[in-house]
C-alpha positions as CSV (number, residue, x, y, z in Angstrom):
1,M,73.7,103.5,90.4
2,E,73.7,106.5,92.8
3,T,74.2,104.4,95.6
4,N,77.3,102.6,93.4
5,F,78.6,106.1,92.6
6,R,78.7,107.5,96.6
7,R,80.8,104.1,97.2
8,L,83.1,105.0,94.3
9,V,83.6,107.9,95.4
10,F,83.7,107.4,98.9
11,Y,86.7,104.6,98.3
12,L,88.4,107.3,96.1
13,S,87.8,110.0,99.2
14,R,90.6,110.7,101.1
15,E,88.8,109.5,104.3
16,N,89.3,106.1,103.1
17,R,92.8,105.9,102.0
18,N,94.3,105.3,105.4
19,R,91.5,102.3,105.4
20,R,93.4,101.0,102.1
21,R,96.3,100.4,103.5
22,L,98.3,97.8,103.9
23,S,99.1,96.1,107.3
24,P,103.1,95.6,107.9
25,A,102.4,91.3,108.0
26,Q,100.5,91.9,104.6
27,I,103.6,94.6,103.6
28,V,106.3,91.9,104.5
29,A,103.9,88.7,102.4
30,L,103.5,91.0,99.9
31,S,107.0,92.1,99.4
32,F,108.0,88.2,99.5
33,A,106.1,87.6,96.9
34,F,106.8,90.4,94.8
35,A,111.2,89.5,95.3
36,I,109.8,85.7,94.0
37,L,108.6,87.1,91.2
38,L,111.5,89.2,90.4
39,G,113.7,85.8,90.9
40,T,112.2,83.6,89.2
41,G,112.1,86.8,85.9
42,A,115.3,87.0,86.5
43,L,116.4,83.7,86.0
44,L,114.0,83.2,82.7
45,L,116.6,85.3,80.7
46,P,118.9,83.6,78.7
47,I,122.2,85.4,80.4
48,S,121.0,83.3,83.3
49,Y,121.6,79.9,82.2
50,V,123.8,78.0,80.3
51,P,124.2,78.1,76.3
52,G,122.0,74.3,75.8
53,R,120.6,74.1,79.2
54,Q,116.8,76.0,79.2
55,V,115.3,76.7,83.1
56,E,111.4,76.1,82.7
57,L,108.8,78.5,84.2
58,L,108.1,76.0,87.2
59,D,111.6,75.6,87.6
60,A,112.8,79.0,88.1
61,L,109.9,80.6,90.6
62,F,110.9,76.7,92.5
63,T,113.9,77.9,92.6
64,A,113.5,81.4,93.3
65,T,110.6,80.4,96.3
66,S,113.5,78.2,97.3
67,A,116.6,80.7,97.5
68,I,114.7,83.4,98.8
69,C,113.1,80.9,101.6
70,V,116.3,79.7,102.4
71,T,114.9,76.3,101.7
72,G,117.9,74.4,99.9
73,L,115.4,72.6,97.7
74,T,116.4,73.1,93.8
75,V,115.1,71.0,90.7
76,M,117.9,72.0,88.8
77,D,121.8,71.6,89.5
78,T,122.5,75.2,90.6
79,G,126.8,75.0,89.0
80,S,126.1,73.2,86.2
81,D,122.2,74.8,85.0
82,F,123.4,78.0,86.0
83,S,125.4,80.9,84.1
84,R,127.5,83.1,86.2
85,F,124.3,85.8,86.2
86,G,122.2,83.1,87.4
87,Q,124.0,82.0,90.2
88,V,124.9,85.8,91.1
89,V,120.8,86.1,91.0
90,I,120.2,83.2,93.3
91,L,122.7,84.3,96.2
92,L,121.5,87.8,96.0
93,L,118.1,86.6,96.7
94,I,119.8,83.7,99.1
95,Q,121.1,87.3,100.8
96,I,117.5,88.9,101.0
97,G,115.8,86.1,101.8
98,G,117.9,85.5,104.5
99,F,117.8,89.2,106.3
100,G,114.3,89.5,105.4
101,I,113.2,91.8,102.5
102,I,112.0,94.8,104.7
103,T,115.6,95.3,106.6
104,V,116.7,94.7,102.8
105,G,114.9,97.8,102.5
106,T,115.3,99.5,105.1
107,F,118.8,99.0,104.7
108,I,119.0,100.7,101.5
109,A,116.9,103.7,102.1
110,F,119.0,104.0,105.4
111,F,122.3,104.4,103.4
112,S,121.1,106.4,100.9
113,G,120.1,108.5,103.4
114,R,116.3,108.5,104.1
115,R,114.4,108.8,107.8
116,I,112.8,106.1,108.2
117,G,109.3,106.6,109.5
118,F,107.1,105.1,111.8
119,R,105.2,103.1,109.3
120,E,108.4,102.0,107.8
121,R,109.2,101.1,111.9
122,L,106.3,99.1,112.3
123,T,106.6,97.1,109.3
124,L,110.5,96.4,110.7
125,Q,108.8,95.6,113.9
126,A,107.1,92.7,112.7
127,Q,109.2,91.3,110.2
128,I,112.1,91.5,113.2
129,N,109.5,90.0,115.9
130,S,110.5,93.0,117.9
131,L,108.4,93.6,121.1
132,H,109.3,97.6,121.3
133,V,109.4,100.0,117.8
134,G,112.3,102.0,119.6
135,G,115.4,100.9,118.4
136,V,114.4,99.0,115.7
137,V,116.8,101.0,112.8
138,K,119.5,101.1,115.2
139,L,119.2,96.8,115.8
140,I,119.0,96.6,112.2
141,K,122.1,98.2,111.8
142,R,123.3,95.6,114.4
143,I,122.6,93.3,112.6
144,M,123.4,93.8,108.9
145,F,127.4,94.8,110.5
146,L,127.4,91.3,112.4
147,V,125.8,89.5,109.5
148,F,128.3,90.8,106.4
149,G,131.1,90.4,108.8
150,A,130.5,86.6,109.0
151,E,130.0,86.4,105.7
152,L,133.1,88.3,104.9
153,A,134.7,86.0,107.8
154,G,133.8,82.7,106.7
155,T,134.6,83.7,102.7
156,L,138.1,83.8,103.7
157,L,137.9,81.2,105.1
158,L,136.6,78.4,102.7
159,Y,138.5,80.4,99.9
160,F,141.7,79.2,101.0
161,R,140.2,75.5,99.7
162,F,137.9,76.7,97.2
163,A,141.7,78.7,95.4
164,E,143.5,75.5,96.0
165,E,140.5,73.3,93.3
166,E,139.2,75.6,91.4
167,G,141.6,78.6,90.7
168,V,142.1,82.0,91.9
169,E,138.5,84.1,90.9
170,E,136.5,81.1,90.4
171,G,138.1,80.6,94.2
172,V,136.5,83.7,95.8
173,F,133.3,83.2,93.9
174,Y,132.9,79.8,94.9
175,A,133.8,80.8,98.4
176,L,131.2,84.0,98.6
177,F,128.0,82.1,97.3
178,H,129.0,78.5,100.5
179,S,129.7,81.8,102.8
180,I,126.6,83.0,102.5
181,S,124.5,79.6,101.6
182,A,125.8,78.4,104.6
183,F,125.5,81.6,106.8
184,N,121.9,81.9,105.8
185,N,121.0,78.3,105.9
186,A,120.1,78.1,102.5
187,G,121.6,74.8,101.2
188,F,122.5,76.0,97.7
189,S,126.0,74.3,97.2
190,L,127.5,75.2,93.7
191,Y,128.5,71.1,93.9
192,S,126.6,68.8,91.9
193,D,126.8,66.5,95.1
194,S,126.6,69.5,97.4
195,L,129.8,69.8,98.5
196,A,130.5,65.6,99.8
């Protein structure tokens, strides 16, 4: 009995705290799992799907996983089964999956004025497969700038086509959705025939 108590005390002690930390690879994997579960929960909300259509748990889980992993596989029609809110959730999952969750977290931390510590830099290094820790944050800034620039350019180019078919307001959203989906190679489309 006393041995078990000593083990518990050691486990909770400060000396053991460093041993309980997750590795950068574990943080990345758990972050993806958390984002998938969060996306699944958001897609299950009644505001996420059109009236008369309900999203089942496995459909929401599959869609969220496909969006965050940018595979483009769908079991539901993104354009007709999901409401605008659900489409935005899918779009955000695609964007987060394309960037990488840790990269997005770093981006948010950077713009909120928080310093990026060495441990966070190690996690970033693991996610983007960098050989060096130095310059990782600067690299992330460049990546963000280039990605947003390319997606904006794609949105502008696609807008003219979609504005003719869908109208001005819908054209903006369709252009943005398809630009982000295409840039991240996600394969999601708001058209049932996938732009065919």
